[in-house]
VOKOLMAR-660809 format. One record per residue (C-alpha): y, z negated, x negated; residue number from 1. Coordinates in steps of 0.001 Angstrom, whole numbers, m for minus. Layout:
! residues N
((Y, Z, X), NUM) ...
END
This chain:
! residues 729
((190024, m2240, m185891), 1) ((189891, m2957, m182203), 2) ((193151, m2432, m180430), 3) ((194777, m334, m183183), 4) ((194211, 2945, m181339), 5) ((192816, 4603, m184488), 6) ((189840, 6928, m184473), 7) ((186684, 5448, m186025), 8) ((185479, 6916, m189283), 9) ((182453, 8461, m187613), 10) ((184660, 10637, m185390), 11) ((183979, 8780, m182176), 12) ((186666, 8454, m179545), 13) ((188224, 4959, m179335), 14) ((186295, 2644, m177030), 15) ((183268, 4898, m176950), 16) ((179831, 3544, m177868), 17) ((178061, 4763, m180993), 18) ((175760, 7731, m180414), 19) ((172458, 8438, m182107), 20) ((171976, 12177, m182235), 21) ((168928, 13332, m180378), 22) ((167969, 15968, m182915), 23) ((167777, 13310, m185642), 24) ((165600, 11154, m183415), 25) ((163288, 14072, m182626), 26) ((163202, 15162, m186261), 27) ((162466, 11626, m187437), 28) ((159685, 11132, m184922), 29) ((158184, 14493, m185831), 30) ((158402, 13598, m189528), 31) ((156691, 10261, m188957), 32) ((153952, 11930, m186968), 33) ((153511, 14556, m189685), 34) ((153451, 11947, m192434), 35) ((150988, 9803, m190561), 36) ((148748, 12775, m189966), 37) ((148836, 13877, m193610), 38) ((148228, 10355, m194910), 39) ((145358, 9840, m192489), 40) ((143814, 13146, m193450), 41) ((144343, 12389, m197156), 42) ((142747, 8947, m196885), 43) ((139779, 10361, m195034), 44) ((139468, 13128, m197638), 45) ((139701, 10665, m200516), 46) ((136902, 8557, m199078), 47) ((134749, 11608, m198558), 48) ((135539, 12800, m202102), 49) ((134464, 9432, m203586), 50) ((131216, 9582, m201667), 51) ((130600, 13185, m202642), 52) ((131291, 12579, m206335), 53) ((129093, 9515, m206446), 54) ((126319, 11458, m204781), 55) ((126764, 14350, m207172), 56) ((126691, 12188, m210314), 57) ((123546, 10400, m209176), 58) ((121906, 13714, m208439), 59) ((122808, 14990, m211901), 60) ((121427, 11819, m213491), 61) ((118113, 12227, m211637), 62) ((117868, 15863, m212660), 63) ((118453, 14929, m216281), 64) ((115737, 12283, m216093), 65) ((113378, 14821, m214483), 66) ((114110, 17427, m217171), 67) ((113560, 14829, m219882), 68) ((110212, 13959, m218296), 69) ((109142, 17600, m218281), 70) ((110055, 18030, m221941), 71) ((108247, 14802, m222833), 72) ((104901, 15705, m221226), 73) ((103494, 17578, m224214), 74) ((105014, 15272, m226791), 75) ((103352, 12147, m225351), 76) ((99919, 13812, m225733), 77) ((100522, 14433, m229437), 78) ((99702, 11932, m232161), 79) ((103352, 11422, m233100), 80) ((105528, 12043, m229987), 81) ((108594, 10495, m231643), 82) ((108793, 13453, m234014), 83) ((109500, 15671, m231036), 84) ((111400, 13336, m228734), 85) ((113758, 11556, m231143), 86) ((115723, 14708, m232131), 87) ((116003, 15729, m228510), 88) ((117283, 12328, m227407), 89) ((119641, 12021, m230373), 90) ((121192, 15378, m229537), 91) ((121477, 14338, m225848), 92) ((123264, 11074, m226654), 93) ((125558, 12872, m229071), 94) ((126893, 15334, m226502), 95) ((126739, 13080, m223445), 96) ((128913, 10126, m224262), 97) ((128822, 8891, m220654), 98) ((125099, 8055, m221066), 99) ((124341, 4420, m221836), 100) ((120846, 5207, m223104), 101) ((117985, 7705, m222738), 102) ((114405, 6885, m223623), 103) ((110772, 7852, m222980), 104) ((108053, 5199, m222739), 105) ((104286, 5420, m222448), 106) ((102073, 3806, m219867), 107) ((102030, 507, m221827), 108) ((105871, 392, m221745), 109) ((106294, 1088, m225452), 110) ((109192, 3306, m226454), 111) ((107931, 6712, m227643), 112) ((111235, 8541, m227669), 113) ((114734, 7166, m228383), 114) ((117943, 8317, m230001), 115) ((117558, 5383, m232424), 116) ((114289, 5906, m234343), 117) ((114159, 2191, m235138), 118) ((113396, 1428, m231517), 119) ((110181, 3466, m231596), 120) ((107189, 1302, m230649), 121) ((109288, m1507, m229188), 122) ((108648, m2565, m225617), 123) ((111174, m1130, m223199), 124) ((112942, m3663, m220986), 125) ((115455, m2772, m218236), 126) ((118265, m5193, m217219), 127) ((116958, m7755, m214800), 128) ((119801, m7277, m212238), 129) ((119044, m3635, m211517), 130) ((118530, m2850, m207870), 131) ((117442, 315, m206143), 132) ((120205, 2675, m205043), 133) ((120142, 5365, m202356), 134) ((118124, 8408, m203154), 135) ((120347, 11416, m203744), 136) ((117728, 14158, m204007), 137) ((114274, 14624, m202605), 138) ((112010, 12198, m204482), 139) ((109270, 13679, m206655), 140) ((106465, 11353, m207533), 141) ((107790, 7983, m208610), 142) ((111420, 8982, m209273), 143) ((113835, 6103, m208751), 144) ((117551, 5329, m209027), 145) ((118500, 1811, m210073), 146) ((121866, 324, m210789), 147) ((124003, m2718, m211417), 148) ((127700, m3270, m212048), 149) ((127549, m1597, m215459), 150) ((125028, 1241, m215369), 151) ((123087, 3581, m213149), 152) ((119527, 4303, m214266), 153) ((117380, 7240, m213184), 154) ((113625, 6978, m213855), 155) ((111274, 9986, m213666), 156) ((107502, 9809, m214342), 157) ((106030, 11978, m217084), 158) ((102929, 13788, m215794), 159) ((100032, 15232, m217770), 160) ((100370, 19022, m217807), 161) ((98423, 20574, m214957), 162) ((97852, 17272, m213124), 163) ((99675, 14532, m211231), 164) ((98544, 11786, m213612), 165) ((101464, 9902, m215116), 166) ((101333, 9334, m218876), 167) ((104775, 7766, m219243), 168) ((108302, 7424, m217835), 169) ((111618, 9033, m218822), 170) ((114777, 6883, m218379), 171) ((118366, 8151, m218404), 172) ((121206, 5596, m217890), 173) ((124854, 6450, m217135), 174) ((127721, 4028, m217548), 175) ((129275, 2890, m214219), 176) ((132787, 3087, m215676), 177) ((132289, 6816, m216238), 178) ((131476, 7300, m212563), 179) ((134526, 5278, m211550), 180) ((136705, 7219, m213933), 181) ((135626, 10561, m212541), 182) ((136274, 9351, m208986), 183) ((139696, 7903, m209895), 184) ((140745, 11162, m211575), 185) ((139739, 13102, m208488), 186) ((141619, 10604, m206254), 187) ((144821, 10984, m208299), 188) ((144655, 14729, m208001), 189) ((144140, 14467, m204253), 190) ((147066, 12037, m203869), 191) ((149346, 14376, m205794), 192) ((148261, 17274, m203604), 193) ((148738, 15222, m200422), 194) ((152206, 14091, m201513), 195) ((153185, 17669, m202266), 196) ((151955, 18861, m198885), 197) ((153675, 15917, m197145), 198) ((156994, 16616, m198803), 199) ((156834, 20296, m197958), 200) ((155793, 19491, m194374), 201) ((158603, 16990, m193830), 202) ((161169, 19378, m195201), 203) ((159938, 22164, m192929), 204) ((159863, 19814, m189890), 205) ((163426, 18606, m190458), 206) ((164671, 22119, m191064), 207) ((162903, 23615, m188062), 208) ((163807, 20868, m185574), 209) ((167387, 20668, m186795), 210) ((167814, 24372, m186191), 211) ((165940, 24216, m182879), 212) ((167890, 21222, m181512), 213) ((171291, 22114, m182924), 214) ((172406, 23547, m179509), 215) ((172232, 20015, m178083), 216) ((175573, 19295, m179720), 217) ((177181, 22230, m177927), 218) ((175614, 21119, m174646), 219) ((176898, 17573, m175119), 220) ((180410, 18796, m175846), 221) ((180253, 21011, m172758), 222) ((179229, 18106, m170559), 223) ((182023, 15983, m172017), 224) ((184540, 18721, m171194), 225) ((183225, 18893, m167633), 226) ((183471, 15110, m167413), 227) ((187110, 15306, m168525), 228) ((187795, 17865, m165807), 229) ((187865, 20954, m168031), 230) ((185910, 23405, m165897), 231) ((187340, 26598, m167352), 232) ((185981, 26439, m170918), 233) ((182381, 27730, m170853), 234) ((179587, 26577, m173159), 235) ((179115, 29329, m175758), 236) ((175429, 29186, m176677), 237) ((173297, 32182, m177590), 238) ((169866, 30597, m177588), 239) ((166652, 32235, m176335), 240) ((165002, 28913, m175394), 241) ((165394, 26691, m172343), 242) ((168496, 25223, m173997), 243) ((170227, 28575, m173597), 244) ((169187, 28630, m169941), 245) ((170537, 25087, m169611), 246) ((173873, 26224, m171043), 247) ((174048, 29040, m168495), 248) ((173192, 26560, m165737), 249) ((175970, 24245, m166933), 250) ((178463, 27098, m166839), 251) ((177348, 28004, m163313), 252) ((177603, 24333, m162334), 253) ((181161, 24134, m163683), 254) ((182094, 27270, m161756), 255) ((180591, 25857, m158576), 256) ((182384, 22546, m159082), 257) ((185616, 24437, m159577), 258) ((185016, 26412, m156396), 259) ((184039, 23223, m154547), 260) ((187227, 21519, m155707), 261) ((189298, 24425, m154511), 262) ((187432, 24410, m151200), 263) ((187926, 20661, m150891), 264) ((191646, 20987, m151525), 265) ((191781, 23773, m148977), 266) ((189699, 21744, m146547), 267) ((191957, 18728, m147001), 268) ((194972, 20929, m146471), 269) ((193462, 22396, m143325), 270) ((192404, 18937, m142173), 271) ((195926, 17704, m142669), 272) ((197294, 20696, m140808), 273) ((194822, 20078, m137997), 274) ((195826, 16425, m137946), 275) ((199469, 17455, m137836), 276) ((198673, 19878, m135021), 277) ((196858, 17089, m133190), 278) ((199870, 14819, m133586), 279) ((202169, 17579, m132399), 280) ((199944, 18288, m129415), 281) ((199717, 14588, m128643), 282) ((203509, 14373, m128741), 283) ((203666, 17177, m126167), 284) ((201649, 15114, m123676), 285) ((203280, 12374, m121601), 286) ((202762, 8825, m122807), 287) ((201559, 6490, m120062), 288) ((202492, 7131, m116451), 289) ((205603, 8155, m114516), 290) ((206744, 6176, m111457), 291) ((209368, 7633, m109156), 292) ((209793, 5580, m106040), 293) ((206448, 5341, m104288), 294) ((204932, 8089, m106452), 295) ((202905, 7298, m109562), 296) ((201991, 10313, m111692), 297) ((199598, 10005, m114616), 298) ((197234, 12182, m116552), 299) ((194479, 12161, m119149), 300) ((193390, 14632, m121799), 301) ((190271, 14941, m123941), 302) ((190050, 17794, m126422), 303) ((186731, 19479, m127151), 304) ((187745, 19967, m130805), 305) ((190296, 18204, m133005), 306) ((192961, 19992, m131039), 307) ((192739, 21721, m127704), 308) ((194186, 24433, m125559), 309) ((195044, 22276, m122534), 310) ((198491, 21013, m121609), 311) ((199947, 18834, m118909), 312) ((203476, 17526, m118517), 313) ((205626, 15546, m116094), 314) ((209414, 15729, m116303), 315) ((212552, 15087, m114286), 316) ((214526, 18021, m112938), 317) ((218331, 18004, m112684), 318) ((218328, 17676, m108877), 319) ((216188, 14502, m108874), 320) ((212915, 16236, m108207), 321) ((209905, 16033, m110563), 322) ((208288, 18940, m112360), 323) ((204539, 18872, m112877), 324) ((202453, 21323, m114830), 325) ((198940, 21657, m116153), 326) ((197742, 24687, m118118), 327) ((194617, 25915, m119870), 328) ((194767, 28480, m122683), 329) ((191667, 30626, m123164), 330) ((189871, 29408, m126259), 331) ((190213, 26083, m127986), 332) ((190945, 24725, m131431), 333) ((193952, 25746, m133492), 334) ((194422, 29096, m131751), 335) ((194614, 27451, m128356), 336) ((196837, 24696, m129729), 337) ((199377, 27218, m131070), 338) ((199631, 29016, m127734), 339) ((199871, 25650, m125989), 340) ((202751, 24648, m128272), 341) ((204609, 27882, m127536), 342) ((204034, 27378, m123815), 343) ((205309, 23780, m123987), 344) ((208407, 24848, m125911), 345) ((209273, 27600, m123425), 346) ((208580, 25324, m120489), 347) ((210990, 22726, m121816), 348) ((213569, 25436, m122383), 349) ((213318, 26872, m118841), 350) ((212684, 23797, m116712), 351) ((216381, 22984, m116431), 352) ((216986, 26257, m114629), 353) ((216748, 26400, m110840), 354) ((213579, 28438, m110682), 355) ((210784, 28289, m108156), 356) ((207283, 27618, m109547), 357) ((206251, 31274, m109288), 358) ((209522, 32511, m110803), 359) ((209159, 30095, m113714), 360) ((205658, 31343, m114536), 361) ((206813, 34967, m114410), 362) ((209614, 34038, m116783), 363) ((207077, 32375, m119106), 364) ((204854, 35476, m119126), 365) ((207783, 37728, m120011), 366) ((208499, 35624, m123098), 367) ((204869, 35074, m124098), 368) ((203645, 38622, m123465), 369) ((204280, 39913, m126992), 370) ((202858, 36749, m128613), 371) ((199507, 36693, m126828), 372) ((196669, 38535, m128497), 373) ((194585, 40886, m126359), 374) ((192062, 38852, m124423), 375) ((194167, 35674, m124538), 376) ((195452, 34394, m121224), 377) ((196713, 31176, m119657), 378) ((195784, 29612, m116342), 379) ((198625, 27402, m115166), 380) ((199611, 25191, m112264), 381) ((203276, 24344, m111793), 382) ((204626, 22198, m109024), 383) ((207900, 20579, m107997), 384) ((207653, 17205, m106224), 385) ((210479, 15831, m104128), 386) ((210069, 12020, m104143), 387) ((212366, 11678, m101141), 388) ((210165, 13408, m98590), 389) ((206865, 13812, m100463), 390) ((206992, 17620, m100414), 391) ((205154, 19373, m103250), 392) ((205954, 23039, m103835), 393) ((203593, 24712, m106286), 394) ((202190, 27956, m107589), 395) ((198973, 28624, m109462), 396) ((198370, 31382, m112000), 397) ((194598, 31602, m111807), 398) ((194236, 27843, m112200), 399) ((191683, 25539, m110601), 400) ((192176, 24782, m106884), 401) ((194338, 21780, m106010), 402) ((192564, 18793, m104416), 403) ((194418, 16587, m101921), 404) ((192772, 13454, m100490), 405) ((194430, 12024, m97393), 406) ((194591, 8304, m96730), 407) ((193645, 8522, m93080), 408) ((189936, 9194, m92838), 409) ((189678, 10120, m96512), 410) ((189889, 13800, m95682), 411) ((189771, 16168, m98686), 412) ((191773, 19408, m98704), 413) ((191353, 22226, m101225), 414) ((194243, 24604, m101922), 415) ((193195, 27864, m103531), 416) ((195637, 30612, m104506), 417) ((195332, 34285, m105413), 418) ((197469, 34243, m108566), 419) ((196095, 35813, m111730), 420) ((196326, 34115, m115154), 421) ((199416, 34569, m117323), 422) ((198881, 37444, m119757), 423) ((195698, 38689, m118071), 424) ((197230, 41946, m116805), 425) ((200421, 43783, m117728), 426) ((202863, 45737, m115637), 427) ((204132, 42947, m113368), 428) ((200735, 42102, m111852), 429) ((201435, 38372, m112176), 430) ((204653, 38523, m110118), 431) ((202863, 40438, m107364), 432) ((199983, 37942, m107182), 433) ((201957, 34672, m107268), 434) ((203185, 32878, m104180), 435) ((204776, 29479, m103744), 436) ((202679, 27084, m101692), 437) ((203703, 23798, m100132), 438) ((201947, 20549, m99267), 439) ((203448, 17327, m97947), 440) ((202086, 14021, m99216), 441) ((202041, 11041, m96884), 442) ((201810, 7400, m98020), 443) ((198344, 6718, m99414), 444) ((197658, 10389, m100218), 445) ((196524, 11459, m103671), 446) ((196578, 14821, m105435), 447) ((194308, 15862, m108307), 448) ((194813, 18869, m110546), 449) ((192558, 19558, m113529), 450) ((191300, 22168, m115969), 451) ((187930, 23906, m115753), 452) ((186492, 21625, m118439), 453) ((186058, 19089, m115626), 454) ((184262, 21050, m112923), 455) ((182360, 23231, m115445), 456) ((180971, 20322, m117483), 457) ((177218, 20811, m117916), 458) ((174495, 18202, m117712), 459) ((172329, 17615, m120830), 460) ((169945, 20386, m119756), 461) ((172809, 22910, m119899), 462) ((171876, 24456, m116543), 463) ((173911, 22600, m113908), 464) ((177694, 22176, m113762), 465) ((179513, 19108, m112497), 466) ((181019, 21212, m109724), 467) ((183681, 20699, m107082), 468) ((181506, 18621, m104769), 469) ((180955, 15802, m107268), 470) ((184636, 15953, m108193), 471) ((185640, 15581, m104535), 472) ((183305, 12631, m104033), 473) ((184602, 10847, m107142), 474) ((188226, 11236, m105959), 475) ((187473, 10243, m102370), 476) ((185564, 7164, m103527), 477) ((188401, 5880, m105725), 478) ((191545, 7179, m103992), 479) ((192261, 3815, m102361), 480) ((192770, 2272, m105807), 481) ((195548, 4676, m106788), 482) ((195938, 7245, m109533), 483) ((194499, 5087, m112321), 484) ((191369, 4441, m110296), 485) ((190968, 8174, m109648), 486) ((191257, 8949, m113360), 487) ((188739, 6264, m114260), 488) ((186306, 7386, m111559), 489) ((186412, 11055, m112543), 490) ((186121, 10356, m116265), 491) ((183297, 7882, m115642), 492) ((181361, 10371, m113504), 493) ((181916, 13138, m116061), 494) ((180584, 11008, m118906), 495) ((177619, 9924, m116838), 496) ((176971, 13582, m116020), 497) ((177177, 15038, m119539), 498) ((175509, 12088, m121300), 499) ((175993, 11758, m125043), 500) ((176827, 15414, m125726), 501) ((180313, 16379, m126857), 502) ((182528, 18222, m124374), 503) ((182158, 21989, m124431), 504) ((185712, 22530, m123205), 505) ((188944, 20576, m123072), 506) ((189111, 18128, m120188), 507) ((192516, 17438, m118602), 508) ((193404, 15589, m115410), 509) ((196709, 15131, m113554), 510) ((196964, 12752, m110580), 511) ((199825, 12233, m108102), 512) ((199424, 9165, m105908), 513) ((201781, 7973, m103189), 514) ((201445, 4213, m102879), 515) ((201469, 3154, m99235), 516) ((202024, m520, m100083), 517) ((204992, 343, m102278), 518) ((206575, 2220, m99396), 519) ((206139, m811, m97155), 520) ((207480, m3198, m99778), 521) ((210504, m1050, m100493), 522) ((211475, m1275, m96834), 523) ((211804, m5077, m97048), 524) ((215307, m6512, m97471), 525) ((216058, m7694, m100992), 526) ((217386, m11148, m101840), 527) ((216502, m14503, m100307), 528) ((212844, m15354, m100660), 529) ((211653, m11813, m101073), 530) ((211293, m12143, m104823), 531) ((213003, m12991, m108056), 532) ((215788, m10859, m109352), 533) ((214577, m7909, m111337), 534) ((211075, m7946, m109840), 535) ((209540, m4933, m108197), 536) ((207212, m4751, m105255), 537) ((204354, m4497, m107719), 538) ((205456, m7824, m109242), 539) ((205328, m9583, m105876), 540) ((202163, m7880, m104703), 541) ((200098, m8407, m107847), 542) ((197997, m5307, m107129), 543) ((195472, m5834, m109881), 544) ((194196, m9390, m109579), 545) ((191069, m9505, m111720), 546) ((190139, m13145, m111136), 547) ((190414, m15361, m108111), 548) ((192606, m18430, m107973), 549) ((194058, m20587, m105279), 550) ((197494, m20321, m106853), 551) ((199994, m17611, m106206), 552) ((200163, m14654, m108577), 553) ((202185, m14988, m111768), 554) ((205329, m12863, m111797), 555) ((204744, m10336, m114590), 556) ((208328, m9773, m115699), 557) ((208980, m13505, m115784), 558) ((205826, m14066, m117849), 559) ((206779, m11207, m120167), 560) ((210278, m12585, m120661), 561) ((208869, m16025, m121457), 562) ((206369, m14497, m123919), 563) ((209078, m12626, m125784), 564) ((211238, m15747, m125982), 565) ((208657, m18414, m126871), 566) ((205318, m16769, m127594), 567) ((203347, m15873, m130720), 568) ((203276, m12073, m130966), 569) ((201060, m9419, m132578), 570) ((201201, m5635, m132229), 571) ((197832, m3907, m132191), 572) ((196936, m243, m132813), 573) ((194821, 1563, m130234), 574) ((191684, 1368, m132393), 575) ((188549, m574, m131503), 576) ((187968, m1738, m135080), 577) ((191331, m3570, m134932), 578) ((190175, m5716, m132000), 579) ((187695, m7973, m133825), 580) ((188733, m11539, m134594), 581) ((191848, m11439, m132416), 582) ((192404, m15205, m132529), 583) ((192744, m14997, m136313), 584) ((195902, m12944, m135715), 585) ((197586, m16183, m134562), 586) ((197241, m18388, m137680), 587) ((200386, m20426, m136886), 588) ((199283, m21389, m133373), 589) ((197667, m24867, m133385), 590) ((196259, m24537, m129866), 591) ((194093, m21642, m131011), 592) ((193224, m22739, m134537), 593) ((191924, m26131, m133300), 594) ((189290, m24612, m131000), 595) ((185614, m25049, m131782), 596) ((183435, m22069, m132662), 597) ((181982, m21684, m129177), 598) ((185381, m21667, m127516), 599) ((186683, m19170, m130069), 600) ((183706, m16897, m129384), 601) ((184246, m16984, m125622), 602) ((188000, m16349, m125836), 603) ((187639, m13548, m128379), 604) ((184983, m11877, m126211), 605) ((187322, m11868, m123203), 606) ((190288, m10676, m125280), 607) ((188189, m7948, m126878), 608) ((187065, m6618, m123489), 609) ((190645, m6629, m122207), 610) ((192082, m4829, m125242), 611) ((189142, m2401, m125430), 612) ((189914, m1279, m121854), 613) ((193472, m548, m122926), 614) ((192323, 1415, m125992), 615) ((189707, 3450, m124123), 616) ((191141, 3934, m120635), 617) ((194836, 3356, m121163), 618) ((195375, 5312, m124359), 619) ((192224, 7435, m124560), 620) ((191637, 6383, m128198), 621) ((194981, 7817, m129359), 622) ((195178, 5809, m132547), 623) ((198905, 6286, m133089), 624) ((199627, 4305, m129912), 625) ((200203, 545, m130003), 626) ((200339, m2330, m127534), 627) ((201602, m5934, m127651), 628) ((199813, m9257, m127219), 629) ((201457, m12694, m126928), 630) ((200114, m16222, m126796), 631) ((202386, m18572, m124877), 632) ((201590, m22284, m125000), 633) ((202670, m24419, m122051), 634) ((204689, m27645, m122621), 635) ((202797, m30890, m122113), 636) ((203818, m33548, m119610), 637) ((202531, m37151, m119318), 638) ((199567, m36191, m117166), 639) ((198608, m33439, m119539), 640) ((198884, m35808, m122508), 641) ((196258, m38059, m120854), 642) ((194043, m35071, m120095), 643) ((194427, m33825, m123637), 644) ((193189, m37170, m124999), 645) ((190049, m36811, m122882), 646) ((189653, m33104, m123702), 647) ((190778, m32650, m127332), 648) ((189871, m28937, m127325), 649) ((191675, m28097, m124124), 650) ((193526, m24806, m124315), 651) ((196986, m24718, m122767), 652) ((198887, m21536, m122090), 653) ((198254, m17886, m121439), 654) ((197869, m14511, m123109), 655) ((200269, m11765, m122033), 656) ((199418, m8143, m122835), 657) ((201849, m5236, m122478), 658) ((200779, m1599, m122769), 659) ((202199, 1770, m121762), 660) ((198935, 3584, m121236), 661) ((197388, 5000, m118110), 662) ((197189, 2370, m115386), 663) ((193880, 1505, m113717), 664) ((192669, m279, m110594), 665) ((190262, m3173, m111297), 666) ((187322, m3662, m108939), 667) ((187616, m6305, m106257), 668) ((183858, m6895, m106005), 669) ((183568, m9355, m108828), 670) ((180388, m11164, m107827), 671) ((177994, m9857, m110479), 672) ((174709, m11570, m111263), 673) ((174029, m11158, m114976), 674) ((170439, m12271, m114476), 675) ((169646, m9075, m112582), 676) ((167748, m6609, m114793), 677) ((169661, m3707, m113276), 678) ((172940, m5338, m114257), 679) ((171772, m5963, m117809), 680) ((170559, m2380, m118127), 681) ((174000, m1136, m117133), 682) ((175582, m884, m120558), 683) ((179107, m115, m119365), 684) ((181436, m1565, m116782), 685) ((180767, m5267, m117482), 686) ((183961, m5940, m119429), 687) ((185944, m7034, m116365), 688) ((183097, m9338, m115335), 689) ((183184, m11018, m118746), 690) ((186938, m11521, m118359), 691) ((186493, m12962, m114851), 692) ((183770, m15385, m115940), 693) ((185575, m16555, m119102), 694) ((189060, m17070, m117610), 695) ((190570, m19245, m114936), 696) ((193162, m16586, m114053), 697) ((193393, m12917, m114978), 698) ((196030, m10709, m113378), 699) ((196797, m7066, m113920), 700) ((200184, m5612, m112902), 701) ((200307, m1831, m113408), 702) ((203411, 312, m113552), 703) ((206036, m2409, m113826), 704) ((209436, m1335, m115210), 705) ((208240, m2675, m118592), 706) ((204784, m1108, m118452), 707) ((201314, m2423, m117578), 708) ((201294, m6232, m117818), 709) ((198096, m8287, m117998), 710) ((198129, m12097, m117848), 711) ((195104, m14228, m118764), 712) ((194873, m18010, m118521), 713) ((191958, m20190, m119610), 714) ((190624, m23457, m118223), 715) ((188825, m25836, m120626), 716) ((186351, m26702, m117894), 717) ((185482, m23018, m117598), 718) ((185180, m22671, m121339), 719) ((182864, m25659, m121744), 720) ((180775, m25276, m118585), 721) ((177031, m24925, m119308), 722) ((176621, m22018, m116913), 723) ((178990, m20000, m119052), 724) ((176090, m18572, m121006), 725) ((175093, m16453, m118024), 726) ((177105, m13460, m119299), 727) ((175183, m13392, m122535), 728) ((177811, m14620, m124984), 729) 
END
């Protein structure tokens, strides 16, 4: 019964559908085909037998009539023919019981010979319903075959000896029931023979096919074992047919599945280890930017594989100075990541010691020398920045030349050193080649250090490298916007240069920017009207205004404090797929849920562009990073109540976004015509324009004490203006 958990009487597993064995189906079909063939052949043979017997009996009857006519020729010429014919016919009727009658008549139709002597001289009359039947032998003279439902009559003319003149006719009649009896007896014999052959054939078919298809059971059981996950028990089948080959193929398939499972487990283990290595490497890199006085230091990293061999770090030294390093291990992938991890660990262990840049790298080589395989080396830049006077002391172990862009005149300076890579040569060659260099950074100056994955990036043809000239132009063009602008400009130019191809080498950038405006602001006296308590110069300056407004800039820390106290909050991962339908993340906010579909579409487009910039440029798609978004509704006064009655879908309040990624410098040239074909063909770089068009105020405040703060406010007139469709939403 269902639900009892018992095994059905037919041996099937509980819950499994009933099976019809294939060998029984094949055997049954073969038996039916055999039976049909035998029956068809038997029926055809029986019909042919009936025809043949009927033909044969008619032929015999004609021959008997012909013989009787030959014997009667002389008798009919005698005076008393009955004396000769009557004994002959009597003897014929006596031994041939199937004959209805036999008689000889003269030309006048009078009986001259009959088995019954009393009929001599009587006129001979045939049944009136006799009709001619098919001739069965070649006709001779006037021979005929007549018949009705009861008899078959053969008539043969009696000729005068030596001539073709008829002198009488000989008749021999056979009973129809005799003919039918002979045919029925033959049919019964044929049916018995057919039945015997059919029985023997069916038995042989069942036996042969059962033996031939018996391996199907073993194959089915083997497949069921494989389906249950038993890949170690092979199918034991010694069969010379294709079924044996199928069993061998199944065993090979099970072995391959087993190997594939082991490889998958190993691949998953390696993938997890690579993911763990990626997380470890990501944890070794600084998160966001570092601000020390007027200096903002930030970097970016893009690995060519899941993990890379590049490293950069920014850290505080005990004496108040800042340590900066960027390194590139030969090779990439896990091997490079392991060496990078060892280098990072040693660097963190030694950076507290009072060592010059060159002395520190010599110390690192002494500890790494035994761990580096032959042919593995490290190019490394290490510098110490003094925020008080802007002096940068550095040394380079075979690393890329340092690029300094001056504020005045945009002059670019390249600093190349003679140091060899760490681990390249033994015997103290590194210590002899290293030398500490020094450069002083004035307000507005910017410094770029990088790995060779930047300047050696190839175009899609694979023949031309990005080079130092393009790198210098990208930095010089964007230096006025600060470190974030430099990073964005270099990464943008690199991606435009390489196209859609994946990076061939790890790409790492490190930028030091001295903010001239911050220096000027820091010289102002604090207190009074200079700014609110707790605000920085960046708060008052509002360096990243994205939109234009006649109002003064919103103070970022004040807006952030208000958002934390009164706003609706969501925390978002740095993944683009998490940025769709952002307004649905605020289900308890009536100002947002009451918007119409068009307004929702416009706001979500602007929010998506804003958050996508953070994910791509701020965090570099590091999915473990997060950032915060608040909606803060503004209280309504009497005037706003009246306006709200006239504009029921008016949005009141602002979005506040806080992230700790790499800061950037938004463009000031915000007059973009979306009707221009060239603008529409430009697939990237329009996100800020969408934000500007869709919002009444959009401010960006990088590098505040809390992080990067973005504030966006929306005007219902802007949202519902007809010209809004110009940006393609």
